[in-house]
C-alpha positions in Angstrom: -12.4 39.2 8.3 -9.0 37.7 7.2 -8.5 34.1 8.4 -5.5 33.8 10.8 -2.7 31.4 9.7 -2.1 28.3 11.8 1.1 28.0 13.5 3.2 24.9 14.1 6.1 25.3 16.7 8.5 22.4 16.5 11.8 21.3 17.8 14.3 21.7 14.9 16.6 19.1 16.5 13.8 16.5 16.5 14.2 14.3 13.4 10.5 13.5 13.2 9.4 17.1 13.7 11.9 18.3 11.1 10.8 15.6 8.6 7.1 16.6 9.1 7.9 20.3 8.5 9.9 19.5 5.4 6.9 17.4 4.0 4.5 20.4 4.8 6.9 22.7 2.9 7.3 20.3 0.0 3.5 20.1 -0.4 3.2 23.8 -0.4 5.9 24.1 -3.1 4.7 21.2 -5.5 1.2 20.2 -4.4 -0.1 16.9 -3.1 2.6 14.2 -2.5 1.7 10.6 -2.3 3.8 8.4 0.0 4.4 4.7 -0.7 6.0 2.3 1.8 8.7 0.5 -0.1 7.9 -2.7 2.0 4.1 -2.5 1.3 4.1 -4.9 -1.6 2.5 -2.3 -3.9 2.9 -3.5 -7.5 4.3 -0.1 -8.6 7.5 -0.9 -6.7 8.5 -3.6 -9.1 9.4 -1.0 -11.8 11.9 0.8 -9.6 13.5 -2.5 -8.4 13.8 -3.5 -12.1 15.5 -0.2 -12.9 18.2 -1.0 -10.3 17.0 1.2 -7.4 17.6 -0.7 -4.2 15.0 0.6 -1.9 16.7 -0.9 1.1 19.5 1.7 0.5 17.5 4.8 0.3 14.4 6.8 -0.5 13.1 7.5 -4.0 11.4 10.7 -5.1 9.5 10.8 -8.4 8.7 14.3 -9.6 7.8 15.3 -13.2 9.0 11.9 -14.5 12.5 12.4 -13.0 13.8 10.1 -10.2 15.9 11.3 -7.3 17.4 8.6 -5.2 19.1 8.4 -1.7 21.6 11.2 -1.1 20.5 13.0 -4.3 17.4 13.9 -2.5 19.4 16.2 -0.2 21.3 18.1 -2.9 18.7 20.8 -3.1 15.9 21.9 -0.8 12.7 21.0 -2.6 10.7 22.8 0.0 12.2 26.2 -0.9 11.7 26.2 -4.6 9.7 24.0 -7.0 12.3 24.3 -9.8 15.1 23.0 -7.5 13.5 19.5 -7.3 
């Protein structure tokens, strides 16, 4: 018997719901994604601050040794195609 897919019905106008669905799609496209709180004190953060990324001004996405920062994250829909990231 074929397993039936799960279904998530969400409010597309809800910022939290929309963000969650984008994360699910991103994981489908590129695999597991680790999240790191920029205010956690994690020692890995120092390298990005040293490179000039002000983590108070935006989100940083690291994928295949490339860095995408702030508004650059929104120039392509990473959830749609892996190569667009």
